[in-house]
N, C-alpha and C positions, 0 to 999 in steps of 0.2 A: 220487146217494147221498152221505151225509154223510162216510163214511170208507171207504177201501179195506180189503180183507182184510188186506193186509200191515201196515197201521197198527194194525189191531185186535189182530193177533197180537203185535206189538211192544209194545203197551200193557198186555198182561195182566200181565207181571211187575211193572210199576210199580204197577198198581192193587192187586195182591195184597200189596204191601209193608206194607199196613196191618194184616196179620194179626198178632195178638198172640202166638200160639203156633203151632207146626207143626200141620198138620191132624190128625196122629195123637194129639194131646193130648186131643181130645174123646173119641175112641173108646176110648182106653186108660184114661183117668183119671176119666171121668164117674162110674162106679160107685164109685170109690175115695173121693171126698169130696163130690160134688155132692148127695148125699142131705141134707147139712146145709142146703142152700139152701131146703128145704121150710119152714124156720122163717120165711122172709120172706113166704110166702104169706099170713100173717095180716094183712099190711098191704094186700093187694090186695082191696079191697072196691068193688063196683060202686056207682054213684050211685043206682040204683033196683033194683027187684026183678030177680033174676037171670033168671027165666023171660021177663020182658019183653025183656031184652037178647038172650037166646038166640033168641027168636022172630024177630029181625030179622037174624040172621046170614046171610051169603052162602054160607059153606061148607056142604057137604052134611051132613045129619043124622048120617051114619056117622062123619064126621070129628069132629063135635061130641061124639058119644057116646064116641069114642076118647079125646079130650082130657079130657072130664069124668071118665072112669074113671081116668085117670092123675093128674089134677091136682085136680079138684073143680069143682063148678058155679059157685060165686061167683068163684073165681079165673079161670075161663074167661070169665065175664061181664065181669069187670074188664078182661081182655085185649081183648075185642071192643070195649069202649068206647074203649080206647086206640087201637085201629086205626081206629075211626070218626073220632076227633078228628084222627088223623094224615092222613086222606084230604084234609082241607081244606088241610093244609100242602103235600101233594104237588100238589094242584091249583094252588095259588098259584105253585109253582115252574115249572109248565108252563102258565102262563096264556096263552102265545102260541099254543098249539095250538087249531085250529078246533073240534076235538071231542075232549074228554078222556075216556078210557075208564074212567069211574068204577067200574063193576062189576068189571072185571078187576083194577084197582089195589087196590080194597077187598078183594077176595078174597085177593090176594097178601099184603096187610097182615095180614089175619086169620090166614092160615096161618103167617105169619112169627111172630106173637106166640104162637100156639098151639104152634109148634115150640119156641120159646124156653121156654115154661112146662113142656112135657113134658121138655125137657132139664134144666131146673132141678129137676124132681122126681126126678132121678137115673136116668131111663129114656131110651131113644133110639128111641121109636116114630116111624114115618114118617107125617106127616099130609098129605103130598102137596105140600110146599113146592117141591121141585125141579121137578116137572111144571108148577106154576103159574108159576115164574120163567121157565121156557123158553117158556111160552105168552105171557108178557108180553114176552119178547124178540122173539117172532114179530110181535107187535102193533107193537112199537117199530120194527122194520125196515120193516114195511109202511106205517107212518106216517112213515117217514124221520126218526125222532128220533135225534139223536146219542147213541151209547151212553155216551159219557163223561159227559154231563149226567145220564143215568139212574143210572149208578154213583155219581156224586157225590150224587145225591138219596138213594140208598139209604144211603150213609155218613152223610149229614146226619140221616137218620131214626134211624140207630144212635146218634148223639150225643144226639138229642132223647129217645129212649127211655131211654138210660142216665141222663140227668139226671132225667127224670120218675120213674123207678123208685128211684133213689138218694134223691131228695127225699122220697119217700113213707116211707122207712125211719126207724127210730129209730137214729141213728148210734151212740149210746152202747151200744146192745145188739148191733147187727148189724155192728159195725166189722170183725170177722174175716171176715164173709161178703162184704163189699163188693168186695174185689179178685177173689174167685172169681166174683162176679156179673158184673163187668165183662168178665172173660175169657170167661164163657159167652156173653154178648151178642156179643162179637167173633167167637167161633167160629160161632155161628148166622148172623150177618150175612156172615161170610166165605164160608160155604157158599152163601148166597143169591146173592152177587155172582158166585161161580164158576159157578153154574148159569146165571145170566143171561148172562154173557159167552160161555159155551160155546153156549148157545142162539142168541145173537145172531150169533156167527160162523157157525154152521151155516146159519141162515136167510139170512144175507147171501150166503153162497156159493150157496145154492139160488136166491136172487133173481137173482144174477149169471148163473147158468146159464140161468134162464128168460129173462132179457133177451137173452142171446146166441142162444138158440134162436129167440126171437121175431124178433130182428133178422135172423138167417140165413134164416128162412123167408120174410120179406118180400123180402130181397135176391134170393134165388133165384127167387122168383116174378117179380120185376121183370126179372131177367136173362134168364129163359126166355121173357119176353113174355107171361106168364100173367095179368097184371093190367092191365086197362084203366085209364087214368090219369084217374080221376074224383076228386071231392072227398074220398071216403073213403080212397082210396089216398094222396092228398096229405097228409091228416091223419095216417094211419098212418106215412107216411114221416117226418114231423116228430117224432112222438111216439116212434118206435122208434130213429131215427138221430140225433135231436137237432139237425137243421139244416133250414132252409127248402128246399123242393123247387126253388125258382126260382134256385138258385145255379149257378155254373159248376163243373163237376166234371172232375177229372183223375184217372183211375184208375191205381193202381200195384199190380202183383202181385209179391210177393216169394216166391221159391222158395229155401229154404235148409234142407235136411233135417238138416244137422249142427248148426246153431245158429239156429233160426228166431227165438227170442226176442231174441237179440242183434241180428240183422239188422233186425228190426222196430223195436227201440228206437233203433238208429242212424239208421234212415230217418225215424222220427218226429222225432228231434232235428234232423236236417238240414232237414226241412220247416219246423219251427218257427223255425229260424234264418234260412232263406233266402226263405221266402214269407210275407210279413207279412199280418196280418189274415185268416188262413186258419183254417178248422176242419178237423178230421181225423176221418173215419169209419174205424174199425178193426174188421175181422172176422177173428179168428184162424183159421188153418187148421192141419192136422196138420203140414205141412212148410213153413210160412211164414205169409203173411197177405195179405188183400185190403185195400187202402187206397183211400180217395178223398180228394183235397184239394178242399175246398169253399171257393170264393171269391166275393165279390160282383162282381168283374170278372175277366176272364181274366188269369192270371199273365203277367207280361212274359216275352218270349223269353229275356232275360238271366237271369231267375229260374229258369226251367226248365233253361237251360244250366248254371247254377251247381249246381243240384240234381243233374243227371246227372253232372257232374264229381265232386261229392261222393260219389255212389253208386259211381262207377268206382273210387274210392280205397278202398272197403270191402274187407275181407279175404275175405268170403264172400258167397255168394248170387247169384241172377240177379234182375235188376230190370227189369220190363216196364212201360212207360208208354204209356197210350192218349192220344189227343188230348184237348184241353179242349173240352167241349161243355156247353151250358146245359140245365138242367131234368132231370126224371126220365128222359126218353128219352136225354139226354146222359149221365146217370149209368150207364145200361145200355150205351150205345154205347161209351163209353170203356173200360168193363170188358171187354166182349167183344173189343175190339181188343187190350187187354193180355193177355187169355187166349190169343188167337191168336199173339201174339208169344212167349208162354211156350213154345209148341210149337217155334217156331224156335230159341229159346235152348237148349232141351233136346236138340235133334237136331243142331244145327250149331255149330261153333266160331266164333261171330260176335261174341264179347264178352259181358260180363255185364250190360250196360245196353242195352236195346233200346227204341227209340221208334217209334211208329206210322208217321210219315212216311217214315222211313228203310227200314223192313223190311216195309211194308204189302204190297207185291206178293208178296214171298216168303211171308209169312204166309198170304195168300189161296191161293196155289198149293199149298203143302204140306199143306193140309187134306185133300187127296186125292193120295196119292203116285202112284197109277196114272195119274190125269189129268195129273199133273206130268210123269211119264216120257213120256207120249204127246205132251205139248206140246213137250218138249225134242226128241224124235225128229222130229216133224212140222216143227218150225221149223228145226232145224240139220241134220238128216239126217246125212250122213257127216262133217259138221263137228264132230260130237260124238265122233269117234274119238279113241283114245289114241295114234295114230301121231304121231311127233315132228314131221314136216313139217306135219301138220294142226294140231298144237298151236301151231306158230309162226304159222300162218295165223289161228288163233283169237285169239291174243294180239294180233296186228296189228289184227284187227277190233275187239277190245275197246278198244284205245288210240284207234282212229279214232272210234268212237262216243263215248267219254268226252271227246274233244277237240272235240266238236260238229261232227263230220264234216270236220275239218281235216286235210288230208294233211300239211301242214308241221308242225303241232303233234304229230301222231301219230309222224312221223319223229323229231322231237326227243326225245320221251318214250322212244322205243325205241332211240335212238342209231344209227339207220340212215339211208340215203339216201332221199329222197322217192320216187325211181323204184322203190326196193325195195318201198315201201308200195303204190304203184300196182300193181305186179306181183302182190303177194300178195292185194290186194283183188280183182283180176281173177280170180285163182284161186278166191277165196272165192265170187264170184258164179257161177263155172262150177259149183262144187259145189252151191250153193243152187238154181241154175236160174233165178234172177231177180235184178234189181238190188237192192242193199242198201237204197237209199232208199225202196223200196216197203214195207218192213216193219221199219224200223230199231228201233222201240219193242219189237216182239216179239222181235227179236234180242237187245236189251239184257236183257230178262226171261229169255229162254232161257239166255243165257250165264251170268247170275247164278245161276240155279237149277242149272245144270250144275256150277258151282263149289261150291255148297252141298251138292249130292248127293255130290260126291266127298269133301268134308270129313267127311261123316257115315259114310263107308265105313271 
């Protein structure tokens, strides 16, 4: 898209500074003195028979009849000729377009001159200009034409018509009407620009919403495994998400109910600064965002480490990072991992930045709390008790396992004698009913899960 919504909204006051008078000028004072402008209609003569010009009009017969009843047949024919000449000017300005919407633009030009003529007659009948400008805005958005260039084109047309109309007058006779005529032109064009900008903003927002909906639908299908990875899915992936499917993907889920927008912007900035040559896929959520870092090669460990350090310094939010995996399946896998980590982060006090390698086992087990409780009980038995002596045994076992099954290192970390460690581990094996070395990995997992369960209580 050529411009974001915020830039469009910020540009409106600047674009409207070209207004010659406040908007109320036209509605309050048209009837007061614009009737005098009817005298200039005598100069508006078509180059051929009026009926021939009218027969080629794009606007509806009802609009033509309304304009003729307010202004006159010859004057309307003259205005239609002016709009047809102006079409060539508009086409030359947008010659870079593959397909110029001739009929839509000509219709808007015809309605613009008819609205001007009706206003000059001292009346304020609606010929349908506002609706036409909004339709043109819709077309511009869908063709991805920058709104600034169109507004500039409308203003250039205002200058062209002002010159052509003034050149057709007898200045010595119509001098007193010239300033009023310029004001009237400005008022009509101001209204046209306002309608176009409002229509463009509305359509841009709608298109953005459609894009997000389409992107979300595709992402959810991929994550749920509902789409087989064929050529159509690969093409939809690239067109909706803006990156090649064959990239390496690192998923990040941000959860920040209090300040989702700030947390997302901070993360985007950190990624841009720390992971070079990366693209970012962003899918907003109600309480945060889903992100994917897309890279041609896997990010360096140092880059990911620096990113997690930056996220840890953030004031708000939980940040969950899946592992880096290639392709569409990697896109899905990394996100599913991050989503599992989010459950860990919400249930347990394990920090605000979680990575898959570090918390994978925990994430897997807590997907089912009942199975987790069963696993802890069947693995530890009475060693899961809250009795103080049992807790000392359990801490000794954890130190022993963390030290790589070294009695000496375990004793040093606990500040006790080696023989005390031997005694306590013997007591642990008596409680477990079998040697520690037979299931030390299961013991590590059960002890970690027991600590997490107690943190959540």
